[in-house]
N, C-alpha and C positions, 0 to 999 in steps of 0.2 A: 257322630261327628259331622253333620250338616251345618251345626252352628260356626264351625269353623269358617264357613264363608264369611260371616259376618266381621270377623276378625282378622284373618290373614289372605283374604283374596285381593292379590293385586295384579292387576290388569296390564299385560305386557304385550306390546304390539310387535310381531315377528317379522322379521325380513327374510324374503325367499332365498334360499340358497341356489346360487348357480355354479355349476362345477364346469371349468373350462379345461378342453384336453388340448394336449399339444399337438401340433402339426408336425408331422415328422418328414423331414427333407429328403428327398429320393436321391438315390445316388448318381442321378445325372445331373445334379447341380451344378458340379465342378464344370461340366461341359457347357451348361447354358451359360455359365459366367464366361468362360473363354469365348464362346460363340457372340454372345451379347458385345463385348468390348472389342472383338474382332471386326464387327460391323461398323462401330463406331469410331473405328481406327485409333484406339487409345495407345499410346507408346507403351513399348515392352515392359519398362520398369513399372509403369501403372498397372499394367495387365498381370504382373507376377504377384504385385501386392493384392489385387482383388482376388487373385486366384487362391492365394494364400488365406484370406478371409473367408472364402467360399468353403475351402476344406475345412477350415475350423468349424465352420456352421453345420457342415454335414456330420462332422465327428461328434460335436456336441448334441445334435438334436437326434442322432441315430444310436445313442448310446443304451437304449432299451426303455423298458419301463421305470418310472422313478418311483423312490420310495413315498408315501402319502406326506410324511413330515418334511420332504426336501420342496414341496411345492409352496406356493405363496400361502400366507394365512389363510385358514379356513373360516367361512362365515357361518352363523348360526344356521341349524337345519332342522326341521320337524318332519316326521312323517307319520301320518296317522293312519290306524287300522291295518297296520302291517298284520298280514296272516302268516301264524306258523303251524297251522294245520288245516284239516279240512272243515271242521266246525265253525259255524259263524261266531262263536264266542272265544275261537281261540285266535286272538287279534291282540294288538298291543300298539300303543302310541310311543315314539321315541323322539327325544329331544336333543340334539347335540350341540354342545356349547361352540361358540366361535373360538379360533385359536386352538383347537383341540390337538391331541396328539395320540400316539400309540400307548401314550402312558395316561391317558385321561380315564377315570374312574366311572363306574357306572352304580346308579342307585336304582334298583327295582321296586315298584311300589306294588302293593298286592291290598285289594281292596275286602271289606268284610262282607256280610250278609248271612250268616249262619250256615255258609257253604251251599246254600240253594237259592240266593240271591244276590243283588248288588251289582255295581258296574264300576268300572275304571274312572268313570267321570265322579264316583265318589272321593276319589284321591286328588281331584283337581286342586282343591284348597292347598294340599302339600306340595302337589307339582309347582304351584305357581310361587308358593313362598320361596321353594329351592332355587326355582330360576333366579329368582330376586336375589337371595341372600348366600347360594352356592353356586356361583355362576359358572365354576369351571369343572362340574361334574356333568355327566349325561344322564338322563333319566328315562328312565323304561316305565310306562304305567300300563300294567296287563289286564285283561281279562282272560277268565278261564272258565272251563265248561261247569255248570252248575248241577249240582245232586238234585235228583228227584226220585220218585219210588223204583225207577228202573236203572238208575246210574248212582252208585254210591260215591261218596266224595274221595274216597281212599280205595286205590291210589291214584285215582282218574286225575285228580287235581294237582298231586306232586308230579304226576308225570308231565302235566302241562308246564310246569315251571320248569323241569328237565329240557323241555322241546324248546322253550323261550332262551334259557341260558345256552344251549348248543347252538341255536340260530344265531345268537349274539356272538358268539366264539367264530363261527364260521364266517362271519361278516365284518370281522374287525377290520381289515384294511378299508372296505367300502365307508363304514361307519368312522372309521378312525379313533377307536377306543380300546382300552386293554381289557384284560380279561379278569381285573380286580372288581368285584361286584359287593354291594351291600343291599340289604331288604329291609324294609319299612312295610308293616303290615298292621291294620286295625282288625281287632276282632277274629274272626275265621281268618283273615288274610293274615292276622299275626301269627296264630297257630300254623299256618302254611309255610310261612316264613321261617319261624324257628325249627320247623320240623324238618323242612329242605335243609337247612343252613347245619343243622346238627347230624343229619343221618345220611343224606344224598348228595353231599357236596364232596364226591370222591377225589376231585382235584384241588381241593383247598383254595377254591378261587373266592370265596366269601370271606370279607375282611370284617364285617360287623352287620349286626341284624339288631332290629328296633321292635318291639313290641308294644302296641298300645291296645289295651284290655283283650291280650290274647289267650285263650284256654292253653293251660300247660299240662295239666295232668288229668286223665280220664279216670284213674284209679282214685282219685281224691273222695274221700267218704262224704264230702259235700255234694259230691256229684252222684255217688253210689246209693246214698241213704237218703236223697232228697226226696220230698213229697210236693214239689212244686211243678204242676203240669206244664208250665211254660219252660221251665228248664230241664224238664225231662224230654220235652219236644226236641229240644236242641240236641241233646245227648244222643237220643234215637235215631239222628241222622247217622251216624255210624252204628247202627243197630244190626249189622250182619252177622256181627260176633262180638258176644259178651264176654268172652272170656278174657281173665286178667292178662294173659299173654299178648293178645291182641290189642288192649287197650294200653298197654304198655308200649307197644309198637307203633301206634299214632300219638302217644304223648311226648312231647319235646322233653319233658322233665325226666323220663326215663331214657331218652335218647342222647341227651347232651353227655359230652365227654370232656376230658381236662383239654383236649386240643381243640374244643370249639371255639367260634369266633368271639369276639367282644360283642356283649350282648346289653341293650338299653331297655328297661323295662318301664311302662307306666299304668297304673292302676287306679280304680275308683274304689273308695271305702263303701259305698252304698250300691254297688253294681248288681242288680237283680240277676243277671246272666252269669256272670263270671264271679264266684265267691272270692273274697279276699286272700283266702288261702293260696288261690291259683299264683298270685303274685308274690305271697311271702314265701312259699315253699320253693318257688323256682328261684328266687334269689338266694334263699339257704343253699340250695344245690349248686348255684354257680359258685358261691363263696366255698363251699367245701371242696369243690373240683379245682379251684383256683382259677376260674376262668375272669377274665376281666369284665366287670360289669358295672352297672348303675341301676339303681331301684328307686322309684318314687311313688309314694300311695298319697292320693288325695283323699283325705279321711270323709269328707262331706260330698265326693262327686261320684256319679252313677257310671252308666255306659258311656262315658264321654264327658266332657265339660267345654267351659266357655270362660270368656275372661281373664283373670290374673292367672288362673291355673293353667290355662291354655297357651299363654304367654311363657310361662314356666317350662312347659313343654317344648314350646318350640327352642327356648334359649337353650335348653339342657341337650335337645337332639341336634342342635346344629353345632354345639361344642363338641360332642361326641363324634359327629361325622367328620368334622375337620380334623379330629385327632387321629380317629381309627380308618377313615376312608381316604381322605386327602393326603394326607402324609406319606 
């Protein structure tokens, strides 16, 4: 998806967010008002007026912590490399829109890379176009721990997504956001996005999930019976258990239910890593379960695309987000 930079990158200059705190007027403010005007020898009638104003001010400022939504409109705010764990890969960037409230929805971006590589910066093109075209949602662009010979992706990376979601919920009042989330993932990140949304969203916070060339079913014969060494290497990333039960556990196709969130899917007909059946079968499964969904297959595209197909992807993704996340 690196070519997305050539089509969608929009440079946006951000303003810093400054948060002002209210000064709490002390309980002796009435005394100070009286003393001040006594020293000035103001007439009694004027003194009473100013005392009344002072009392009103004390009462108003001492009313306790204010709701974030009762303050003046909030400015745009971004925080980069926010830590959500002890590993250096457990960080995210957050972009909070101006004029947000506790009803502001959140889009979580999950990068690809075969579960073993990649970085949140790979999702910057999506982040940039969302800041431009979907300015009222918050965006969280995450890194997660990468798999290697000593660390399998599952459940490690699912646990990382859970940690991100929990941190966002715990800081709702600080960020001034809701607990309504959406996921957009590419490739391995799309697989993680679907799997978490279908099987691990115990509080039903996910309102939609978007998959761009994400694997959906590891029991697909196109995977189990393949003779492609590159494809097999990808599958072997999850090679700690080759039982059908385990492969079903890590497959969104087998974890989706009738209660799963609306899902939008994009796949390429010439993808060397994600067989066409991964998208087609997932679309059929969603239809059979009655899950709201949208499916697009670009017959001549591979593991990513550019040009008119990419414009089509964004047009559909934007409309789907406006319908299922923002409404």
